[in-house]
C-alpha angles and dihedrals in degrees: 000000000000116000108248100199115078091201091066089066091062089050088055089051094243097126130229129324116268124239100001134025129211089244090058090046092053094043096050103033107015092105091054092048091051088052090052091052096043090053099039101029094221099154132019096230129011119231108206088216095049121062096149090120090069095062098042109120094232091060099043098086095047092050093048091048090051092050091051090056091064113111103223131053089225091060092046090051092053092047094047090048091053091045092051093049091056088057089047092054095048091042088059089044093053094047090048089056092047095251092133096165095056091040091055092050092050092046090055089051089051091052091048097052097037088055090052089051092048093049091050090050092052090048091050092050092051093049099042111024104036098054091054096091122154092256092051092049096048117089119184116242091237090058091052090049089052090052089048092052091048090055088046089059090049091051093048089051092054115015091174092070103098095188093056088045094055096043091050090049093051090051090048093050090052096048106035090046131037102278110261130195124264091294088100091065097065104035112137114222114238131187096234144004115283120232096219108017121189097187141032119274145154128235141169115240109222092202097062098016090232130130118240133196114213116202117192112199138157105209127136114256096015133094113270092215111034114187112192119193114216095209128229099287096049091041090056090051091050091048091052091047092050092047091051094046116017110206144153097243133057091236107022136181109276088220100048120030093201095059131071119239116261117245090229091055096052090040089057091052093047090050089060086060091049088250137113138174092265091048091052092046090052091048092048093050093045093049090050096047092047088064090066097237125193122258091257091052090048090054093049092047093048091050091054091050088049098239139089128275090246091052091050092052098042105031107026101035090084098158093071100020112148131212112246105285095184120077120258134159088262096049090057092057097082130131119266111271134180119248090249092054091048091050091051092050092050093048093049091048094050091046091058095045124108119241090256093053092048088055091050091050095055097036119110113243092250092057097053115120122235091257092050091049089049090053092054094042092048093051092049091048092047091053092047093049094044091052092048092048093049092050097042104034096130093044092052092048092048092051091050092050093047091049092052093044093049093048111058092184091057091049091049092047091053091050093048093046092049092047092048090053092049095052096039094047093049096247088120105040102181111032114195119245090231091059092046091051092047092055094036091239123161134183115240123176091347093307127106116226140154113277112248 
């Protein structure tokens, strides 16, 4: 019988296991193995240093049958990968103990199941990744407005349906206003505007009877306190929504009025409509830029969408987005193509360009406008930063941790900010007085904030 404990090998003076250790096996796949056992009841208690029961012939069929009952190919792939790695570990173990016959059998099982996992991964990529082309992702703003109006009719027909109410409101917020990120989902509703806000919120101004969204941000080049008016039409829709379903958040959970809606929940509902927050942001930016706005209007619109003008024109303007036409290290790394293929690609690209982009493409460098230069500079900088982050991920994380650890005030500020968000968003419903005193937090007008 094969020894099941890797530590016994060291006692025999035979060294460590090659390729993969039992600790790595447990760390990467222990959760999957525990799932196998909880569903199939193979052993009474799992020893994290003994997974021999997984590769025993009598259990192979039941584990494979269980994996095949999983609904998605992605889950099956992960389970087969974990199953195969158990065979790989014990194959190395057997060979290390000179049981070549058993090691060869286990190696063949590893090859069999790792191939199944690879094939499922390829299938998943073809079904999910390939269809997501730019044209498939882009939805025209007029189509989103039509969906919004359709949900408006459903809400008017039955105002007591909270789910319809919230979905309609999300669509309205993303079409009547420049589409923002998921901040709009968790905005607490206040009675008036705060003088020194420390978080995002919504309120109704009694002077003009309009709803406002107040975004507090600390980013270079953007307003620290951005107050966005919702306008008369959207304000009427919000009033009607609040009357039908009184709640503490602008977009609340349709099950509990005191809790905000989760981004994942609304994202799931939008996905059923073939929409998403990124799709609506892209549509909003494209519709705005197609109207040929002035530079001042571009700046105001970008501020409301919480990004820069260059980002709006290069990242979110998907309808006319160009491949990189300037040379970089990345743009040189392309597959070999015939001259005829390259010519076809260039012609197709130019055919789909807007008039403005065609002008940029043929312009000499000296004639480029400031905005066009900014587009090129931003794209180069984005590529450089992305490459640096991917190559130095651990270094960046270590520097951030050391900075926080070496600056107690920064660490305390992060804790206080996180705790304020938890208690104001409803995540922590009953904050303890001891914690409030520790962080010097008081409740003013129904809102928790740091005492000045």
